[in-house]
Each structure stands twice: as C-alpha cells, then as structure tokens.
C-alpha positions, -999 to +999 in steps of 0.1 A: +071+412+113+106+424+122+124+404+149+147+416+176+172+388+169+177+357+149+178+335+180+166+341+215+182+320+242+165+316+276+190+306+302+225+321+304+242+292+321+271+274+304+249+258+277+230+290+267+262+310+267+280+284+247+252+284+221+254+322+220+291+321+215+288+296+187+261+316+169+276+350+177+309+339+163+292+332+130+275+366+130+241+354+140+221+380+161+213+365+195+197+377+227+204+358+260+180+361+289+194+350+322+178+355+356+209+354+378+231+385+380+262+364+385+271+326+382+259+306+412+289+294+433+279+257+436+308+234+426+290+212+401+298+204+365+335+201+372+347+174+349+352+187+314+360+160+288+386+163+260+357+167+236+343+196+256+377+212+257+378+209+219+347+231+218+365+258+238+395+254+216+374+260+185+356+290+202+390+305+210+388+304+248+406+272+257+435+291+274+410+312+294+391+281+306+423+264+317+434+296+335+401+297+354+408+263+371+410+263+409+431+231+409+468+236+400+479+230+364+484+193+359+463+183+388+446+149+385+412+146+369+405+109+374+384+091+400+385+062+425+359+036+434+359+023+470+340-004+489+327+002+524+346+033+531+373+053+514+398+042+541+386+006+541+413-009+518+393-018+487+398+008+460+405+010+423+410+038+397+377+047+380+366+067+350+401+078+339+393+100+309+430+105+302+430+070+287+412+082+256+433+114+252+450+102+219+417+104+201+411+141+208+429+173+200+434+185+235+434+175+272+405+172+295+401+197+324+385+201+358+371+233+373+337+243+389+309+252+365+307+288+378+342+294+367+335+280+332+304+302+331+323+333+340+347+328+311+318+322+288+301+354+299+331+374+292+336+359+258+299+364+248+299+400+261+327+408+236+306+397+206+287+426+189+260+403+176+250+390+211+229+409+236+230+398+273+198+404+293+211+395+328+187+398+357+156+390+335+133+360+337+112+345+309+075+341+317+057+330+285+061+325+248+040+324+217+051+312+183+037+317+148+048+303+115+074+331+111+087+340+146+086+333+183+078+359+210+090+355+245+078+376+274+105+386+299+104+405+332+131+418+355+138+391+381+134+416+409+101+428+395+090+453+369+070+455+336+070+427+310+088+432+278+084+410+246+114+398+226+107+386+191+131+361+173+131+337+144+140+308+168+140+303+205+162+279+225+154+270+261+186+264+281+168+272+313+174+241+334+155+210+345+124+232+355+124+248+321+097+274+315+104+272+278+097+234+278+065+239+298+052+268+276+061+251+244+039+221+254+068+196+253+062+166+275+089+152+298+095+115+305+109+108+340+125+078+357+122+086+394+143+066+418+124+078+449+157+087+465+166+119+483+202+129+481+222+152+504+245+178+488+272+193+510+300+218+503+325+219+531+360+229+541+384+203+556+422+205+554+423+174+576+404+153+550+430+162+524+457+148+547+436+116+553+434+110+516+470+119+509+475+084+493+449+094+467+465+126+456+463+112+420+425+114+421+400+142+423+367+124+430+356+093+448+326+070+447+319+048+477+298+017+474+281+002+505+255-025+507+233-003+527+227+020+497+220-008+472+240+005+443+235+042+450+267+062+456+282+082+483+302+106+461+330+129+473+351+154+452+378+179+455+368+215+447+404+228+450+437+214+458+437+217+496+406+224+516+372+225+498+351+195+490+316+186+477+297+155+488+265+136+477+249+107+495+215+091+499+196+100+530+164+091+548+141+114+568+160+107+600+193+117+586+179+149+570+179+167+603+201+198+606+235+190+623+238+155+608+258+166+578+292+158+591+281+122+601+272+115+565+308+124+554+323+104+583+304+073+572+316+075+537+353+082+545+355+058+575+369+083+600+359+115+619+377+148+612+371+185+613+344+196+589+331+231+583+299+229+562+295+259+540+264+247+520+238+220+527+209+210+505+190+181+490+180+169+455+158+141+442+176+114+422+158+110+388+165+110+351+143+131+328+142+135+290+120+158+269+097+139+246+112+161+218+140+186+216+120+207+191+085+221+188+083+243+157+107+272+162+114+263+198+143+241+208+156+227+241+192+221+251+211+211+282+191+203+314+160+217+298+161+188+274+177+161+297+187+159+333+201+131+354+221+124+386+257+137+387+271+103+380+301+102+358+303+140+350+281+138+319+258+168+325+277+199+314+295+179+287+263+167+271+248+202+273+278+218+255+276+191+228+239+201+224+250+237+218+277+227+193+253+205+174+224+230+173+246+261+167+258+253+133+224+240+122+206+272+132+233+293+116+231+272+083+193+276+083+194+313+089+222+316+064+201+299+037+222+269+030+207+245+055+175+226+045+145+220+068+156+185+077+188+200+092+169+214+122+150+181+126+183+163+128+191+181+161+165+160+179+172+129+158+209+130+168+210+144+203+180+128+220+192+092+213+226+100+225+213+112+259+189+082+261+218+058+257+240+078+281+212+074+307+206+037+301+241+024+293+261+046+317+242+065+344+214+039+351+240+012+341+263+024+369+235+020+395+224-014+382+259-029+379+269-016+414+236-029+429+242-063+414+277-063+428+269-053+464+240-077+466+261-107+453+295-101+470+305-094+505+341-097+519+328-107+553+309-136+537+333-148+511+365-127+508+380-148+479+349-144+457+346-107+466+382-100+457+380-119+425+350-100+414+364-067+427+394-072+404+370-080+375+351-048+382+383-028+381+392-041+347+357-035+333+357+000+347+389+009+328+371-003+296+340+017+303+355+051+296+367+038+262+331+027+254+317+062+259+320+075+224+289+095+213+282+091+176+256+099+150+256+067+130+222+063+114+215+101+115+193+114+086+222+138+076+250+112+077+258+093+045+269+057+051+278+041+084+266+008+098+233-004+084+205-004+110+225+018+134+212+049+152+229+077+172+242+065+205+266+073+234+279+038+232+307+032+206+344+027+203+374+049+199+393+046+166+417+066+145+398+055+114+375+082+099+340+068+102+307+083+090+288+097+120+318+098+143+340+125+157+371+129+136+402+120+156+434+141+153+461+138+127+489+160+115+493+178+082+525+176+062+533+210+077+534+194+112+502+213+124+473+194+137+446+190+111+420+209+130+439+241+124+429+239+087+392+232+093+367+257+079+339+272+100+313+255+079+317+222+059+352+210+053+363+184+027+396+167+036+412+155+003+441+131+008+441+116-027+431+124-063+425+162-065+398+157-092+375+143-066+378+174-045+371+195-076+338+176-081+328+185-046+338+221-050+316+224-082+286+208-065+290+231-034+292+262-056+261+251-075+242+245-042+256+277-026+270+256+003+301+270+020+329+244+017+365+246+027+388+221+009+419+209+028+442+190+004+473+173+018+495+145+007+509+134+041+510+096+039+506+091+077+474+110+077+459+090+049+469+057+065+455+068+099+421+078+085+420+049+060+402+071+035+413+097+009+381+118+011+363+129+043+334+154+044+334+171+078+306+189+095+311+222+114+309+203+147+338+180+135+317+149+130+321+130+098+292+134+074+306+111+047+338+092+040+349+074+008+374+069-020+355+088-047+321+105-048+296+089-072+273+119-066+287+148-046+255+167-051+235+140-033+261+138-005+261+176+001+223+177+000+220+150+026+247+165+049+228+199+049+193+185+053+181+194+018+158+172-003+173+151-031+175+166-065+147+156-089 
C-alpha cells in the first residue's frame, strides 16, 4: 500500500520538530502532527547544554537559536545551591556546565523552550520534504508488517483523517497517545509530592539577588522539604521568574503563591503572579522505546522532575540518535539491528540519568539536610557544606552520556552498557562523543564530517583505503577525512576513528583487521557468512 510519508511524527514540540529537521534535511518524507497552533508560553526547558547546541550547529540553526534568547548575549547560565533561604548566607555555585565547554564544539545556551520551538518550526517549515499539520490531534493508530496508520482529527473538531507512513514516532509528551495505543507499558516512580509552578514578574527580586547576577537559577534546600527543592529561575534579565516548590493541601489555596516564594527567598517583595499551576513529582520510563514500526522519543519515552535541566536535552538527543537510524534504514544501508539499537542505547541513558542524577540529587540532599543543621552543630554543617560544594562541581563533569556496550559499537570497556555516567576526555573512545580538535587548515574537525558515516584517518592512508573499499562493497555512504596534523592525532590517541552521523565513535583503532565486519556492526547488519 502506498504511504503518505516515510515517517509520521505525532507531537510538534521541540523533540518532534528536531526529528523532522534531522530527517527532512536528509530528504526523508515526514509529516508532523501537532495539536497546538502556536508554542505554549511556559518558561520550561531553558538550559540547553553544549551537546544540544552542537545539534543546532549541525542542523544549521545555531545562530537562530542564540538570537532567540531572552537573556542578553553572554548572560550567565549556571546555578546556585542555597540552604534555608536564598538570602540566608549559605550558598555555592552549582551545575556550572561551562566547566565542560572544552570537550564540545560550541557554548551552552539558555532560553525558554517556546523560543526554541519557534525557531525549529520555522526551520522545518522551510523543508520541502516535511509537512506540518498544526492544529491536529492523533486519536488512534494501527500498524501492519509494512506500514503504520494514524488517525488524526482537527483539535477544534471535525472529521477524522488517516495518515499512512512506514514508521511512526510518538513525541507527544508524558501523556502520549502513541505510547498508549501502541500498547507500550510505562514504569513509574511516584514521589507522592505535589509541586507548585509559578511564573511571576518582580523587578524587586532582581535587585534583592543582585549579588547573584552570575547565576540564572537557584535551588534552595530546607529541612522541612526533606531533600525536595524550592527552585527559582530567571526567565529574562530583569523582571520575569519561574518557581517550583513542594506544597501541601493547605498551601494550595489561591492567594498563597507569593508566600511560597517569600519563604524560599527569605524576604517579602512585590510579586505579580502571571501563571499558577501544579504538577506531580514522578519519574516515568517506557518499558520499550519501540513496538514494531512505532517509536517513542522525548517525554513520551521518559519524563522526570525539572531537576538539573535534563528534559529537553535528553529529548533532542533521542531525536539525533533516532533520526540517522531511520534515515539509514529507509535509505537501504541500515540493517534491522540498527533500529533496535535506538532502545538499547537511549533507554539505559535515561535510566541512569534518573537514578544517578535526578533521583540522586534528591537522595543526597535528603541525607544532607537530615544529618546537618547549623543551629545544632555549625562546625560540622559548614565542613560538610564545603564538601558538598566540591562534589557539586565534580558532578557536571560526570554527566557524560555514552553508548559503551551498545550492539552497534565495536570495542569499548568489556561488560559496560550505555549510561549517562561517564567522564570527559579528549581521547577518542568507542561509544563516546567525539571531542573537538583542529585540522591542519585550522578549522574545527566537525566542519569536515559527512552527513552519514565518517572515517577520520590520521595515519597510514592504506587503512582508509581498506575502509573505502568495504563501504563501496556494502553500499554504505562513507566520508573519509584524512589529515596529518600531529596535535589532532596526539589528542585523540588513535590514527583511525569511525564516526557515526550523531558524532559518537563507532570504532577506534590503529588498523582495521576486518573493515567489513566493523562497518556491518556499526550499521546494524548481520555478520558476513
């Protein structure tokens, strides 16, 4: 049966749009179904990592993303941890992503998700291979061995239409209809905690926190909340803020919102609340990110509290990982195991993000506020507070998602598996993001990467020729980057690096004993007989 598109994407938020941009840029026919006519102006998903900005750089919209910021250029993107209240005297710098900048090709950024989404919409709308169905809602799906059909209806009401595609990706949020209709179970860890979300205007608060002008977000620890945060962040440079905090039923009454903010800051000031809502604190993970021809990405696959700014960044990495694998499969050079590797790589990365970082934040902060109190023992508190400061600085260096142990990565540490926990290094390592280096021309090496597989050859050219022959035999697109720059070779500690389209290392070595086997593994094909 003929299909309307190669890939149907339900959910036109940043993850769905990013996936469409990745696929559409490769000439893959896509249709995106999004129920909202315009991006929703809630200031979430603001902290964009260096890795996320690399995606935008590769998609050709980095400048547009940076131009969409609401903070001035060069504004701080780091955070602060405080004890008791923000004005209470105990603070330290927290989650300073700039500390890992040397390992990436560009700077991190900060802007509200709706601004990011607007840039993505404009970029996707310019692609002839992508159709945007804005103002439509998915209601059901059915898949066969050859295609997937998704029923959609105008959000404001009207008759159902059916879209047929070779593959379907649900990027439709934590209440995903795609996940539900595909029969994919969800595992939840519920904290039984209701959180307030406020968006407010307060020029006076900006003046109160003038001594923290080098920070854009603040977490406040208080023994009352047993490790859960009061969390405050700048939306723009002067007046607008967002705020999360645990509440109980008594505090949930209308009119109490300002008191919640006063308690966290440690002072009263003029507050003009523009939005007030609540959300339940929980972590959820789909049991699988794939069911036949149906895939999940972003919040449809995993959701969690907004602790540490992981959400949008994890979702965009889902899109980058899945995009090239779908394109390779549709293009005929990716094997069946390639699509399976999406779940095998991305689900463990989220699971370890949740356990090691998000849940870990709560558990470590809970242990701290239970054990230490300056009113009880100031010396012990201050000694541990200083230790917490040092370990916090190390924490951002330990967040290094990698795919060691992936079924499509050759080599790596024996017994390892994909994880968010790792270490930053300039060495080229199988399963890890390739750090920056410069070519002999002076350009950064990413400017020479191909849109499919890339072989970086820094040594004997005959080894590169062997890879080239194997790639031609297997009909695998391979760009070869040969360079003799000594600094680059010494930094990577390897003369040969096989790079995936998402710029993770598929294989690294001195010489290939069997380039055919390496390429087959990296593209999910079965071994030759």
